[in-house]
LUMNU-530343 format. One record per residue: residue number from 1; residue in three letters; x, y, z of N, C-alpha, C in turn. Coordinates in Angstrom, 2 decimals. Example, Ala and Ser with C-alpha at 12.3 -4.5 7.8 and 13.67 -1.06 7.14 Angstrom:
# residues 2
[sevex 1, "ALA", [13.19, -5.69, 7.80], [12.30, -4.50, 7.80], [13.20, -3.30, 7.80]]
[sevex 2, "SER", [12.85, -2.25, 7.08], [13.67, -1.06, 7.14], [12.90, 0.03, 7.87]]
END
This chain:
# residues 128
[sevex 1, "MET", [8.79, -8.22, 28.13], [9.48, -8.90, 27.04], [8.99, -8.35, 25.71]]
[sevex 2, "GLU", [9.90, -7.99, 24.87], [9.58, -7.43, 23.57], [9.47, -8.56, 22.55]]
[sevex 3, "THR", [8.38, -8.54, 21.81], [8.17, -9.54, 20.77], [8.34, -8.86, 19.43]]
[sevex 4, "GLN", [9.21, -9.41, 18.61], [9.40, -8.88, 17.28], [9.06, -9.96, 16.27]]
[sevex 5, "ILE", [8.21, -9.59, 15.34], [7.85, -10.52, 14.28], [8.31, -9.91, 12.97]]
[sevex 6, "ARG", [9.27, -10.55, 12.37], [9.79, -10.11, 11.08], [9.81, -11.32, 10.16]]
[sevex 7, "PRO", [9.61, -11.08, 8.88], [9.64, -12.23, 7.97], [10.99, -12.95, 8.02]]
[sevex 8, "THR", [10.92, -14.25, 8.12], [12.12, -15.07, 8.13], [12.55, -15.34, 6.70]]
[sevex 9, "ALA", [13.71, -15.95, 6.56], [14.19, -16.31, 5.22], [13.22, -17.25, 4.54]]
[sevex 10, "ILE", [12.62, -18.16, 5.30], [11.66, -19.10, 4.71], [10.41, -18.36, 4.24]]
[sevex 11, "GLU", [9.92, -17.42, 5.05], [8.75, -16.64, 4.64], [9.07, -15.84, 3.37]]
[sevex 12, "ARG", [10.25, -15.27, 3.30], [10.62, -14.51, 2.10], [10.67, -15.42, 0.88]]
[sevex 13, "GLN", [11.13, -16.66, 1.05], [11.11, -17.61, -0.07], [9.68, -17.86, -0.53]]
[sevex 14, "VAL", [8.77, -18.02, 0.42], [7.37, -18.23, 0.08], [6.82, -17.00, -0.63]]
[sevex 15, "TYR", [7.17, -15.81, -0.15], [6.73, -14.57, -0.82], [7.23, -14.55, -2.27]]
[sevex 16, "ARG", [8.51, -14.87, -2.46], [9.09, -14.88, -3.81], [8.36, -15.86, -4.72]]
[sevex 17, "ARG", [8.20, -17.10, -4.24], [7.53, -18.13, -5.04], [6.08, -17.74, -5.36]]
[sevex 18, "SER", [5.47, -17.01, -4.45], [4.07, -16.61, -4.63], [3.92, -15.35, -5.46]]
[sevex 19, "GLY", [5.03, -14.75, -5.84], [4.97, -13.57, -6.68], [4.72, -12.27, -5.94]]
[sevex 20, "VAL", [4.97, -12.25, -4.63], [4.79, -11.02, -3.85], [5.88, -10.04, -4.26]]
[sevex 21, "GLN", [5.48, -8.95, -4.87], [6.46, -7.99, -5.37], [6.86, -6.96, -4.33]]
[sevex 22, "GLU", [5.96, -6.68, -3.39], [6.24, -5.74, -2.31], [5.52, -6.23, -1.06]]
[sevex 23, "TYR", [6.09, -5.89, 0.09], [5.38, -6.09, 1.35], [5.92, -5.10, 2.36]]
[sevex 24, "LEU", [5.13, -4.86, 3.39], [5.61, -3.97, 4.43], [5.46, -4.63, 5.78]]
[sevex 25, "VAL", [6.30, -4.20, 6.70], [6.30, -4.70, 8.07], [6.23, -3.49, 8.98]]
[sevex 26, "TRP", [5.19, -3.46, 9.82], [5.03, -2.40, 10.81], [5.61, -2.92, 12.11]]
[sevex 27, "GLN", [6.73, -2.38, 12.52], [7.40, -2.79, 13.75], [6.95, -1.83, 14.86]]
[sevex 28, "VAL", [5.87, -2.21, 15.51], [5.22, -1.34, 16.47], [6.16, -0.93, 17.60]]
[sevex 29, "ASP", [6.85, -1.90, 18.21], [7.73, -1.58, 19.33], [8.88, -0.67, 18.92]]
[sevex 30, "ASP", [9.37, -0.83, 17.70], [10.48, -0.01, 17.21], [10.01, 1.30, 16.59]]
[sevex 31, "ARG", [8.67, 1.46, 16.49], [8.06, 2.64, 15.86], [8.65, 2.90, 14.47]]
[sevex 32, "ARG", [8.58, 1.86, 13.66], [9.07, 2.01, 12.28], [8.28, 1.11, 11.35]]
[sevex 33, "ILE", [8.31, 1.47, 10.09], [7.66, 0.69, 9.04], [8.71, 0.43, 7.98]]
[sevex 34, "ASP", [8.87, -0.84, 7.64], [9.80, -1.23, 6.59], [9.01, -1.71, 5.39]]
[sevex 35, "TRP", [9.36, -1.21, 4.22], [8.70, -1.58, 2.98], [9.75, -2.26, 2.11]]
[sevex 36, "TRP", [9.43, -3.45, 1.65], [10.38, -4.26, 0.88], [9.86, -4.47, -0.52]]
[sevex 37, "GLU", [10.78, -4.42, -1.50], [10.44, -4.63, -2.90], [11.35, -5.72, -3.47]]
[sevex 38, "LEU", [10.76, -6.60, -4.26], [11.53, -7.65, -4.91], [12.26, -7.06, -6.11]]
[sevex 39, "GLN", [13.59, -7.13, -6.06], [14.44, -6.62, -7.13], [15.47, -7.68, -7.46]]
[sevex 40, "ALA", [15.47, -8.15, -8.69], [16.43, -9.16, -9.15], [16.44, -10.38, -8.22]]
[sevex 41, "GLY", [15.26, -10.79, -7.77], [15.14, -12.00, -6.97], [15.40, -11.84, -5.48]]
[sevex 42, "GLU", [15.72, -10.63, -5.02], [15.98, -10.37, -3.61], [15.12, -9.21, -3.13]]
[sevex 43, "TYR", [14.70, -9.27, -1.87], [13.94, -8.17, -1.30], [14.88, -7.09, -0.82]]
[sevex 44, "VAL", [14.60, -5.86, -1.26], [15.40, -4.69, -0.95], [14.51, -3.69, -0.22]]
[sevex 45, "GLY", [15.00, -3.14, 0.88], [14.24, -2.15, 1.63], [14.13, -0.85, 0.88]]
[sevex 46, "LEU", [12.93, -0.28, 0.86], [12.70, 1.02, 0.24], [12.76, 2.09, 1.31]]
[sevex 47, "GLU", [13.34, 3.21, 0.97], [13.43, 4.34, 1.88], [12.34, 5.35, 1.54]]
[sevex 48, "PRO", [11.75, 5.96, 2.57], [10.73, 6.97, 2.29], [11.34, 8.19, 1.61]]
[sevex 49, "ALA", [10.59, 8.77, 0.69], [10.97, 10.03, 0.06], [10.19, 11.12, 0.79]]
[sevex 50, "ALA", [10.89, 12.00, 1.47], [10.26, 13.07, 2.25], [9.24, 12.50, 3.24]]
[sevex 51, "GLY", [9.58, 11.37, 3.85], [8.71, 10.78, 4.86], [7.56, 9.94, 4.34]]
[sevex 52, "VAL", [7.53, 9.73, 3.03], [6.42, 8.99, 2.42], [6.97, 7.78, 1.68]]
[sevex 53, "LEU", [6.42, 6.61, 2.02], [6.74, 5.40, 1.26], [5.80, 5.34, 0.07]]
[sevex 54, "GLN", [6.35, 5.07, -1.11], [5.56, 5.05, -2.34], [5.76, 3.71, -3.04]]
[sevex 55, "SER", [4.65, 3.02, -3.24], [4.71, 1.74, -3.92], [5.16, 1.93, -5.36]]
[sevex 56, "ARG", [6.02, 1.05, -5.80], [6.41, 1.05, -7.22], [5.55, 0.07, -8.00]]
[sevex 57, "VAL", [4.92, -0.85, -7.29], [4.05, -1.85, -7.91], [2.64, -1.29, -8.12]]
[sevex 58, "PHE", [2.18, -0.50, -7.17], [0.85, 0.10, -7.20], [1.01, 1.61, -7.17]]
[sevex 59, "PRO", [1.30, 2.22, -8.33], [1.52, 3.67, -8.36], [0.35, 4.42, -7.74]]
[sevex 60, "GLY", [0.69, 5.37, -6.89], [-0.32, 6.16, -6.20], [-0.58, 5.68, -4.78]]
[sevex 61, "LEU", [-0.09, 4.51, -4.43], [-0.22, 4.02, -3.06], [0.90, 4.65, -2.24]]
[sevex 62, "TRP", [0.55, 5.69, -1.52], [1.50, 6.45, -0.73], [1.17, 6.29, 0.74]]
[sevex 63, "LEU", [2.18, 6.10, 1.57], [2.00, 5.91, 3.00], [2.87, 6.92, 3.75]]
[sevex 64, "ASP", [2.21, 7.83, 4.44], [2.91, 8.82, 5.26], [3.32, 8.14, 6.56]]
[sevex 65, "VAL", [4.59, 7.83, 6.67], [5.09, 7.04, 7.78], [4.88, 7.75, 9.12]]
[sevex 66, "ALA", [5.25, 9.01, 9.22], [5.12, 9.74, 10.49], [3.66, 9.82, 10.92]]
[sevex 67, "ALA", [2.76, 10.09, 9.98], [1.34, 10.18, 10.32], [0.81, 8.84, 10.80]]
[sevex 68, "LEU", [1.22, 7.77, 10.14], [0.76, 6.45, 10.56], [1.27, 6.09, 11.95]]
[sevex 69, "LEU", [2.55, 6.33, 12.19], [3.13, 6.01, 13.49], [2.54, 6.86, 14.61]]
[sevex 70, "ALA", [2.11, 8.08, 14.27], [1.51, 8.99, 15.26], [0.02, 8.72, 15.46]]
[sevex 71, "GLY", [-0.55, 7.81, 14.66], [-1.98, 7.54, 14.76], [-2.82, 8.63, 14.13]]
[sevex 72, "ASP", [-2.22, 9.42, 13.25], [-2.92, 10.52, 12.57], [-3.59, 9.98, 11.31]]
[sevex 73, "LEU", [-4.75, 9.38, 11.50], [-5.46, 8.76, 10.39], [-5.82, 9.75, 9.30]]
[sevex 74, "ALA", [-6.21, 10.95, 9.68], [-6.55, 11.97, 8.68], [-5.33, 12.29, 7.82]]
[sevex 75, "GLY", [-4.15, 12.37, 8.43], [-2.94, 12.63, 7.67], [-2.58, 11.48, 6.74]]
[sevex 76, "VAL", [-2.77, 10.23, 7.23], [-2.51, 9.05, 6.40], [-3.43, 9.06, 5.19]]
[sevex 77, "LEU", [-4.72, 9.31, 5.43], [-5.70, 9.30, 4.34], [-5.50, 10.45, 3.37]]
[sevex 78, "ALA", [-5.10, 11.62, 3.88], [-4.84, 12.76, 3.00], [-3.71, 12.44, 2.04]]
[sevex 79, "ARG", [-2.63, 11.83, 2.56], [-1.49, 11.49, 1.70], [-1.87, 10.40, 0.71]]
[sevex 80, "LEU", [-2.63, 9.39, 1.18], [-3.09, 8.33, 0.29], [-3.93, 8.91, -0.84]]
[sevex 81, "ASN", [-4.87, 9.77, -0.52], [-5.72, 10.36, -1.55], [-4.93, 11.24, -2.50]]
[sevex 82, "GLN", [-3.88, 11.90, -2.00], [-3.01, 12.69, -2.87], [-2.34, 11.79, -3.90]]
[sevex 83, "GLY", [-1.83, 10.65, -3.47], [-1.20, 9.72, -4.40], [-2.20, 9.15, -5.40]]
[sevex 84, "LEU", [-3.39, 8.81, -4.92], [-4.40, 8.23, -5.81], [-4.94, 9.23, -6.82]]
[sevex 85, "ALA", [-4.79, 10.52, -6.53], [-5.26, 11.56, -7.45], [-4.22, 11.91, -8.50]]
[sevex 86, "GLY", [-3.03, 11.33, -8.40], [-1.93, 11.70, -9.29], [-1.97, 11.03, -10.66]]
[sevex 87, "ALA", [-1.17, 11.57, -11.55], [-1.09, 11.07, -12.93], [-0.54, 9.65, -12.99]]
[sevex 88, "GLU", [0.40, 9.31, -12.09], [0.95, 7.94, -12.10], [-0.14, 6.92, -11.83]]
[sevex 89, "HIS", [-1.02, 7.22, -10.86], [-2.10, 6.29, -10.54], [-3.10, 6.21, -11.69]]
[sevex 90, "ALA", [-3.41, 7.34, -12.29], [-4.35, 7.35, -13.43], [-3.80, 6.49, -14.57]]
[sevex 91, "GLY", [-2.50, 6.60, -14.83], [-1.88, 5.77, -15.86], [-1.91, 4.30, -15.50]]
[sevex 92, "PHE", [-1.71, 3.99, -14.23], [-1.78, 2.62, -13.73], [-3.18, 2.04, -13.96]]
[sevex 93, "VAL", [-4.20, 2.80, -13.60], [-5.58, 2.35, -13.80], [-5.85, 2.14, -15.28]]
[sevex 94, "GLN", [-5.35, 3.03, -16.12], [-5.54, 2.89, -17.56], [-4.91, 1.60, -18.07]]
[sevex 95, "ARG", [-3.70, 1.30, -17.61], [-3.03, 0.06, -18.03], [-3.81, -1.16, -17.55]]
[sevex 96, "LEU", [-4.34, -1.11, -16.34], [-5.16, -2.22, -15.85], [-6.40, -2.41, -16.71]]
[sevex 97, "GLN", [-7.03, -1.31, -17.09], [-8.23, -1.40, -17.91], [-7.91, -2.00, -19.27]]
[sevex 98, "GLU", [-6.79, -1.63, -19.83], [-6.41, -2.17, -21.13], [-6.10, -3.65, -21.05]]
[sevex 99, "THR", [-5.56, -4.09, -19.92], [-5.21, -5.49, -19.74], [-6.40, -6.34, -19.33]]
[sevex 100, "ALA", [-7.14, -5.86, -18.33], [-8.22, -6.65, -17.75], [-9.57, -6.37, -18.39]]
[sevex 101, "GLY", [-9.72, -5.22, -19.00], [-11.01, -4.82, -19.52], [-11.74, -3.97, -18.50]]
[sevex 102, "PRO", [-12.50, -3.00, -18.96], [-13.14, -2.05, -18.05], [-14.14, -2.68, -17.10]]
[sevex 103, "ALA", [-14.72, -3.82, -17.44], [-15.69, -4.44, -16.53], [-15.04, -4.96, -15.27]]
[sevex 104, "GLN", [-13.73, -5.18, -15.28], [-13.04, -5.75, -14.13], [-12.30, -4.71, -13.29]]
[sevex 105, "VAL", [-12.22, -3.46, -13.78], [-11.51, -2.42, -13.06], [-12.43, -1.22, -12.93]]
[sevex 106, "ARG", [-12.62, -0.74, -11.72], [-13.44, 0.45, -11.50], [-12.74, 1.66, -12.06]]
[sevex 107, "GLU", [-13.48, 2.47, -12.80], [-12.90, 3.71, -13.31], [-12.82, 4.74, -12.21]]
[sevex 108, "GLU", [-13.87, 4.83, -11.42], [-13.90, 5.82, -10.35], [-14.42, 5.17, -9.10]]
[sevex 109, "GLY", [-13.99, 5.64, -8.02], [-14.49, 5.16, -6.74], [-14.38, 6.28, -5.74]]
[sevex 110, "PRO", [-14.98, 6.10, -4.59], [-14.90, 7.16, -3.59], [-13.47, 7.29, -3.07]]
[sevex 111, "ALA", [-13.11, 8.49, -2.70], [-11.84, 8.68, -2.02], [-11.93, 7.95, -0.70]]
[sevex 112, "TYR", [-10.83, 7.47, -0.23], [-10.83, 6.77, 1.04], [-10.84, 7.80, 2.16]]
[sevex 113, "GLY", [-11.78, 7.67, 3.06], [-11.92, 8.59, 4.18], [-11.92, 7.84, 5.48]]
[sevex 114, "ALA", [-12.06, 8.57, 6.56], [-12.02, 7.95, 7.88], [-13.09, 6.88, 8.04]]
[sevex 115, "ASP", [-14.24, 7.03, 7.36], [-15.29, 6.03, 7.50], [-14.87, 4.69, 6.93]]
[sevex 116, "ALA", [-13.91, 4.67, 6.02], [-13.45, 3.40, 5.46], [-12.65, 2.61, 6.49]]
[sevex 117, "TRP", [-12.20, 3.25, 7.53], [-11.37, 2.59, 8.53], [-12.15, 2.13, 9.74]]
[sevex 118, "ASN", [-13.35, 2.64, 9.94], [-14.05, 2.29, 11.17], [-15.29, 1.43, 10.93]]
[sevex 119, "GLY", [-15.43, 0.88, 9.75], [-16.53, -0.03, 9.48], [-17.79, 0.67, 9.02]]
[sevex 120, "ASP", [-17.78, 2.01, 8.90], [-18.98, 2.74, 8.49], [-19.03, 3.00, 6.99]]
[sevex 121, "ALA", [-18.05, 2.49, 6.26], [-18.01, 2.72, 4.81], [-19.16, 2.00, 4.15]]
[sevex 122, "PRO", [-19.78, 2.61, 3.15], [-20.86, 1.92, 2.45], [-20.34, 0.70, 1.71]]
[sevex 123, "GLU", [-21.19, -0.29, 1.57], [-20.82, -1.50, 0.85], [-20.66, -1.16, -0.63]]
[sevex 124, "PRO", [-19.67, -1.74, -1.32], [-19.53, -1.49, -2.75], [-20.73, -2.04, -3.52]]
[sevex 125, "ALA", [-21.07, -1.38, -4.59], [-22.16, -1.85, -5.44], [-21.79, -3.17, -6.08]]
[sevex 126, "GLY", [-22.75, -4.01, -6.30], [-22.49, -5.28, -7.01], [-21.90, -6.34, -6.13]]
[sevex 127, "GLY", [-21.88, -6.17, -4.82], [-21.40, -7.21, -3.92], [-19.92, -7.48, -4.00]]
[sevex 128, "GLU", [-19.13, -6.49, -4.40], [-17.69, -6.66, -4.51], [-17.06, -6.81, -3.15]]
END
């Protein structure tokens, strides 16, 4: 028996009321990932550009769909780090710093690597 869990209309209402601007659903049995963005009060599915889903809310958050579905963690992390190294993400961090203040936003951090996924990542400084 195949079990499919997808957000219901009620869950989407809760997401809207809670201010969730984007969310994704990994449909394991269907081997697909759906990324939804709130546009004009309704969730609209985003299509990957060249196989990569790119957050519009968090610039630089890139998800290589084929690599993720294939279990290619190195490929997923390579694409993520590529997005985080881009000018859009740097501008996003700058805007956060201007809004929140530099004490609340890290200027630099380690690139995300395979150790971040298996529990071997070092603890962040300051108990974050």
